[in-house]
C-alpha positions, 0 to 999 in steps of 0.5 A: 557507179560500181563499188570498187577500189576507185576512191568513192564520194561520201553520201550525204544523210538518208532521205529525199528531203536530203537529195532535194536539198542538195539539188537546190543547193546545187541549182543556186551554186555558181557554175563550175564551168560554162556550158560548152558550145557544141557544133550545130546539129544536122538531124531533126532525128534527135536521141537522148539516152539516159543511163541510171547506174544500178537502178532495179527496175522492180523498185520503180513501181515503189517509187515516186517516179512520175515521169519514168511511169509515164515514159512506161505508159508512152513507150515500151519497157522491156526487162531482161537479165544480164550475164554473170561470171565467167562471162563478166560479173555484174559490175559497171565496166561490163555492163556500160560496155555492153549498153554502148557498144551493142555486143556482149562482154565476150566480144567487147572483152571488159570484164572488171571496172578497170576495162582490162582486155577492152576491144573498143577498137574493134567494137567502139562505143556508140558515140565513137560509131556515130563519129565514124559513120556520120561525123556531121552529128552534134553529140555530147556525154555527160558522166560522173563515173571518171572510168567511163571517160578514161577508157572511152566507153561512153564518151569516146566520140563526143564533141563535148563532155562533162566528166565529174570527179567524185564530190562529197555530194551528188553530182547527178544535178550538176549533169541534169542542168547542164544537159538540159541547158545544152538540149534547150539552148543548143541543137545537139543531135545525140546525147548520153547522160548518166546519173550515178546516184541510185548505184552509190545509195544501193551500195550503202543502204540497200534498195530500201527507203533511200534507194526509192529517194534516189530514184525519185531525185533521178526522176526529177531529173528526167523530167527536167530533160523532157521539159528541155526538150519540149521548151526547143523552139523547133520541137515541133518538127523534131523527132525525139527519142528518150531511152532510159536504161541501167547497167545492173541491179543490186541485191536487197541489202545492197551491192552487186557483182554476183549472179543473182536475179536482182543483180542480173536485172536490166531494163530498157525504157524507150519513147519515141517515133516508131516506138510502141506505147505500153510495149512490153516486149519479151525478146529484148536485150540490153545489147539493143540500144545502139541499133535503137539508136541507129534505127531512130537516126535513119542510119543503117547498122553494117552487119560487119559490126558484128552487133549483138542487138536489134532495134526495140521496135522490132520483134523476132520471128521465132516460134518459140516466143508464141508460146508465151501465153502457154508458160506455166508455174513450177511444178517441182522447182521449189526454188522458183517463186510461185508467180514466175510462169516460165515453162511448157512442154507444148511445142509451137505450131509445126514443131514436135517433141518425140520423147518415145525414148525419154526415161521416167520420173524426174523434175517434171519441168525438165522432162524431154526438150522444154520451152522456157525463159531466161529467168524461170531457167537460170533460177533453177541452179546458179553458177553452171552456166545458165546465166551465159545464155545471152544470145537467146531471146524470149522463150527458147527450147532447153534439154537440161538433163542435169536438172531433170535428174534432180528427182527420182528417175529411171533410164536416161534423158533422151529427147528429139526436138524436130522443126517443121518442114521447109519450103519448097526446095525446088532448084535449090542446092543448099539448105541453111540451118541457122540457129542460136545455141548454148551447149554444156558438155559433160560426160557422156551426153550427145547433141546431135543436129540431123536433117531428113529430107522427104521421107528419108533417114535423118542424117547427122549434119552436126554434133557437139562435144565441147562447150559452146557459150551462146553462139549463132550457128550456120550449117550448110547442108547439100540438098539431094537432087529431086528433094522437096522438103526437109526436117531438122532434129535435135536429138540430145541424150545425157545421164545427169550431164548438163544442157542444150539450148536451141532458139531463133531457128531458121531453115532456108535454101539457097 
């Protein structure tokens, strides 16, 4: 739950004992209302999404969280980083909208906790999308941050909802009890269950002992939901997928909204049919939950929806990601922790980097095109839009004259990234060059895409002179008669300017 102008509930005294006591009290208290009657489900493929607000994943290891840790062994555990301003701050409105819609804030429009600018008519939340695609599914949502219901980010489209006001005791137990009852005694197909206590404790006490206790309490609730699934009389004939995710992290002292790595930390933890046990993919992002749910339900994603995600069990075919084992620790970038491995100058098979016009000296990590990761690169300097590189995944290529120039250098940044040769072009008329780019323009830098056919002279097919904030690109290049192969070159020059990112490159003839 965000720390905003909405009235917040009063937190009980610190400690796991208090959390347990509150849970016991709620468990024996009269129900505030009867559990809703859901429509009877129609699918043997079923999905439970558990949202844990403000849960910084690097604190799970220190917590008493056996159910989360069991899922890490039995399923896929994918960690990634959020955006920051000016795309959106690391707040709950933007985070849960990203999770539910499967697109980044530049599409769904939410940048604050008032959901100003929301475009849920164009990019509906998950349950609303399912209601459009397969209305016979039985769906349920439970939240205790009312804006997730008021503005339709989570609850829109659900057949039944539980929306709790902000009480003076944690609501997580009530949500867990009702959701477990529905899972065990009725026949839902898809449930989205939200727990907010971790975020509240994070705001008030930071990520220390009370925060660990809050994680432990939510882990108990997760265990209750798993027990309810396994207690179903039809469990043996069903295929259940459970997904746990968070919307943002916290600084150590508590709070979020800024651009630090700790605030940007997110994760997806998924267990179910076809999902790798013990998987630790580097190419997963927070937008991947919606397409994962569709895959698990046996439903197709319509490309016209413009989703930014992919199923968590689906790997990219990006050659840059093969460089993960070669990534090294810092050399000159002393602000990056020594245990964060994240750069290499070794190009993947078939690729090359031409630095014969490159200046000398400068910061070693960024001398010429470099292959790096989101965490390593965005740690170099905050709030210069490196955090906005959201459509890159895993390892990507970057030419960063701004960072290279932070140590004594001579000459200018001048480097070319060269692709492998295309396949056969025989009988084809158009070469399609596709990639994701993130580009920031300052002063005298240049960024040019060039194509050469066979041994011919490279010719410019596109250049960048204005900012392009993490967008997919598709360039159609006519194939000369008789051409048999092609190379693509990404040529970047700069004088202490900014950067150019290339990722998810594809080259094919049409």
